[in-house]
C-alpha positions in Angstrom: -54.0 33.7 -5.1 -51.9 31.2 -7.6 -50.5 33.7 -9.7 -49.2 35.6 -7.0 -47.4 32.5 -5.0 -45.8 31.2 -8.2 -43.5 34.4 -8.1 -43.0 34.2 -4.6 -42.0 30.6 -4.9 -39.5 31.4 -7.5 -37.8 33.6 -5.4 -37.0 31.3 -2.4 -36.2 28.5 -5.2 -32.3 27.8 -5.3 -30.3 26.6 -8.1 -28.1 23.6 -7.9 -25.2 25.0 -7.2 -25.8 27.6 -4.4 -27.4 23.8 -2.6 -24.2 22.8 -3.3 -22.5 25.1 -1.3 -24.8 25.2 1.7 -23.9 21.4 1.6 -20.1 21.8 1.3 -20.1 24.4 4.5 -22.6 21.9 6.4 -20.6 18.9 5.6 -17.3 20.6 6.9 -19.7 21.8 10.3 -20.1 18.1 10.4 -16.7 17.1 10.2 -15.9 20.0 13.2 -18.5 18.6 15.6 -16.4 15.2 15.1 -13.3 17.4 16.4 -15.1 19.2 19.5 -16.8 15.8 20.6 -13.5 14.0 20.4 -12.0 17.2 22.2 -14.3 17.1 25.1 -13.8 13.0 25.8 -10.0 13.2 25.7 -9.1 16.2 28.1 -11.7 14.6 30.6 -14.5 17.0 30.1 -17.5 15.1 29.3 -19.2 16.1 33.0 -18.1 19.6 32.7 -21.2 20.3 32.7 -23.5 18.0 34.7 -26.8 19.7 33.4 -28.3 20.2 30.2 -28.9 22.5 27.9 -27.3 24.4 30.6 -24.2 23.9 32.1 -25.8 23.6 35.7 -29.1 23.9 37.0 -30.9 27.6 36.6 -27.2 28.8 34.7 -26.9 27.9 31.0 -23.2 29.2 31.3 -19.9 27.6 32.7 -18.3 28.5 35.9 -16.5 25.1 37.0 -13.8 26.5 35.2 -11.5 24.5 32.2 -13.8 21.3 31.6 -16.7 23.0 31.7 -15.9 25.4 29.1 -14.5 22.9 27.1 -17.8 20.8 27.1 -19.7 23.7 26.7 -17.9 24.7 23.9 -18.8 21.9 22.3 -22.4 22.4 22.9 -22.1 25.7 21.2 -20.8 24.2 17.8 -23.1 21.2 17.8 -26.1 24.2 18.2 -24.7 25.8 15.0 -24.8 22.5 13.3 -27.7 21.3 14.1 -28.9 25.0 12.8 -26.8 24.6 9.6 -28.3 21.1 9.2 -31.7 22.8 9.1 -30.7 25.1 6.9 -29.6 22.3 4.7 -32.9 20.7 4.8 -35.1 23.2 3.8 -32.5 24.3 1.1 -33.1 21.2 -0.3 -37.0 21.4 0.1 -36.5 24.6 -2.2 -34.2 23.2 -4.9 -36.4 22.1 -7.5 -34.2 20.3 -9.9 -33.1 17.9 -6.8 -34.4 14.5 -7.0 -37.1 13.9 -4.0 -34.1 10.9 -2.3 -31.8 13.8 -1.9 -34.4 15.6 -0.7 -35.4 12.9 1.9 -31.8 13.0 2.6 -31.0 16.2 3.9 -33.6 15.7 6.1 -32.0 12.5 7.7 -29.3 14.2 8.2 -30.9 16.8 10.1 -32.6 14.7 12.3 -29.6 12.4 12.6 -27.9 15.9 13.9 -31.0 16.7 15.9 -30.6 13.1 17.9 -27.5 14.3 18.9 -28.8 16.2 21.6 -30.8 13.8 23.5 -28.0 11.6 22.9 -25.5 13.9 24.7 -28.1 14.5 27.7 -28.4 11.1 28.1 -24.7 10.6 28.3 -24.3 13.0 30.6 -27.4 11.6 32.4 -25.9 8.7 32.8 -22.2 9.9 33.8 -20.4 8.9 30.3 -21.5 5.4 30.0 -18.6 4.1 27.7 -21.6 2.4 25.2 -23.3 5.9 25.1 -20.3 7.6 24.4 -19.0 5.1 21.8 -22.6 5.2 20.2 -22.3 9.0 20.0 -19.4 9.3 18.2 -20.5 6.4 16.0 -23.8 8.3 15.2 -21.7 11.8 14.5 -19.7 9.4 12.0 -23.0 7.7 10.4 -24.4 11.9 10.1 -20.9 12.8 8.4 -21.2 9.8 5.9 -24.6 10.7 4.9 -23.5 14.5 4.7 -21.0 13.3 2.2 -23.3 11.3 0.0 -25.6 14.6 0.2 -23.1 16.9 -1.0 -22.2 14.3 -3.9 -25.5 14.0 -5.3 -25.6 18.0 -5.1 -22.5 17.9 -7.2 -24.2 15.4 -9.7 -27.4 17.7 -9.9 -24.8 20.3 -11.1 -22.7 18.2 -13.2 -24.3 15.3 -14.3 -23.5 11.5 -13.9 -20.1 10.3 -15.4 -19.5 7.1 -17.0 -21.1 3.4 -15.1 -18.1 1.4 -13.4 -18.2 -2.5 -14.0 -20.2 -4.7 -11.3 -17.4 -5.9 -10.2 -15.9 -2.8 -9.4 -18.7 -1.8 -7.5 -18.7 -5.0 -5.1 -15.4 -3.9 -4.9 -16.2 -0.7 -3.4 -18.9 -2.5 -0.8 -16.1 -4.3 0.8 -14.2 -1.5 0.9 -16.7 -0.1 2.8 -17.4 -2.8 4.3 -13.8 -3.0 5.5 -13.6 0.7 6.8 -16.7 0.2 8.8 -14.7 -2.5 10.6 -12.0 -0.2 11.1 -14.0 2.9 12.5 -15.6 0.7 15.1 -12.4 -1.2 16.1 -10.5 2.1 16.4 -13.5 3.5 18.2 -13.0 0.8 20.6 -9.5 1.3 21.0 -10.3 5.0 21.7 -12.7 4.2 24.7 -10.4 1.5 25.9 -7.3 4.2 25.7 -6.3 6.0 28.9 -8.8 9.3 30.4 -7.1 12.5 30.4 -8.2 15.0 33.1 -9.7 14.8 36.3 -12.8 12.9 35.4 -13.0 9.3 35.8 -14.5 7.6 33.3 -15.4 4.1 32.6 -13.5 1.8 30.0 -14.5 -0.8 27.5 -12.0 -3.8 27.6 -8.3 -3.7 27.5 -6.3 -1.4 25.2 -3.8 -3.7 24.2 -6.3 -6.3 22.9 -8.2 -3.1 21.0 -5.3 -2.1 19.6 -4.4 -5.3 18.0 -8.0 -5.9 16.4 -7.9 -2.2 15.3 -4.4 -3.3 13.7 -5.8 -6.3 11.8 -8.9 -4.5 10.9 -6.5 -2.2 9.1 -4.4 -5.1 7.4 -7.8 -6.0 5.9 -8.9 -2.7 4.8 -5.7 -2.2 3.2 -5.4 -5.7 1.4 -8.7 -5.0 -0.6 -7.8 -0.7 -1.3 -4.5 -2.4 -2.6 -6.3 -4.5 -4.7 -8.7 -1.9 -6.1 -5.7 0.5 -6.7 -4.1 -1.9 -8.9 -7.3 -2.4 -10.6 -8.0 1.4 -10.8 -4.4 1.8 -12.4 -5.2 -0.8 -15.1 -8.2 0.8 -16.1 -6.7 4.2 -15.9 -7.7 5.2 -19.6 -11.5 4.5 -19.2 -11.6 5.7 -15.6 -9.0 8.6 -15.5 -10.5 10.0 -11.8 -9.7 6.8 -10.0 -6.2 6.7 -10.1 -6.5 10.3 -8.9 -9.0 9.3 -6.5 -6.9 6.3 -4.9 -3.5 8.3 -4.7 -5.4 11.4 -2.5 -7.0 8.2 -0.2 -3.2 6.5 0.4 -1.6 10.2 1.1 -4.5 10.6 3.7 -3.9 6.8 5.2 -0.4 7.2 5.2 -0.7 10.4 7.4 -3.8 8.6 9.3 -1.0 5.7 9.7 2.3 7.8 11.0 -0.2 9.7 13.2 -1.3 6.4 15.2 2.2 5.0 15.4 3.6 8.7 17.2 0.7 8.8 19.6 1.2 5.3 20.3 5.4 5.7 20.7 4.3 8.9 22.7 2.0 7.2 25.0 -1.1 8.9 23.6 -0.7 12.3 24.1 -4.4 13.9 24.1 -4.0 16.6 21.7 -2.3 14.2 19.2 -5.3 11.5 19.7 -7.2 14.6 18.8 -5.6 15.0 15.4 -5.6 11.6 15.0 -9.6 11.4 15.1 -10.1 14.7 13.5 -7.6 13.1 10.1 -10.0 10.3 10.8 -13.0 11.6 10.1 -11.7 13.5 6.9 -10.6 9.9 5.9 -14.2 8.7 6.7 -15.7 11.4 4.2 -12.8 10.6 1.8 -13.4 7.3 1.4 -17.2 7.4 1.4 -16.9 9.8 -1.5 -14.7 7.1 -3.0 -16.7 4.0 -2.5 -20.1 6.3 -3.5 -18.6 7.5 -6.8 -18.0 3.9 -7.9 -21.9 3.2 -7.5 -22.7 7.0 -9.0 -20.1 8.4 -10.5 -20.6 12.0 -11.2 -19.2 13.9 -14.2 -15.5 15.3 -13.6 -15.4 19.1 -14.8 
């Protein structure tokens, strides 16, 4: 009996490279769900479907026009994302060469993504309470960060570990991560305080101008920490040649994000441009998570 089970297990077993491919696809889905969720918020479609999981009682499909189709489409993307993270967790379990904490992390990504479903239902039930909407977005970003970490661990399983960085660089990475956390929270507060397009009335959190001012200060603090780290990376480029390149990529992404932010502010926040801003922010968050995590657990660059 055991001799028959062993070949079956070997057939189902995945290589780290195949698991890495699955993780890459799912990470892309986690970015996409942030964008579709932001679309719901920015078009005022949060109550386009006032029932859950169907759009209205007794009928799961949208029939109320534009807003209901936007909200329902987001739910469809969310459902595929939940299935994708479940597949990822199962694939992690079947990848023998992954360490236990990586497999646990894969299941945490699934649980976090699955938790978005009841949170979304509660948010609709309470007529889009702004604090629930904010929690919904932040949870999406946390899960995205965990997905990125999982992808990096899968890459380490394929390529192996790289040269360890000094403790000072790792500490700077933690400071950068803390600054990014403040930046993300203040950015979501600014979005929550801003105009709410569409016909659906949504309560705001605070006032827009003070929220933007706080976000600008957080951006300045982040910029100082990043600049210091970039200067150190350039000085140590002979030991860690990947660091200056990583800083350059981040600098480009941050420049694009800041340009979009300034443009949307000067053009009175058109919803589609705010959507681009949020989507790029999710990409920047993923890139920064990659950068900071690589300071602590570098992988071989090949």
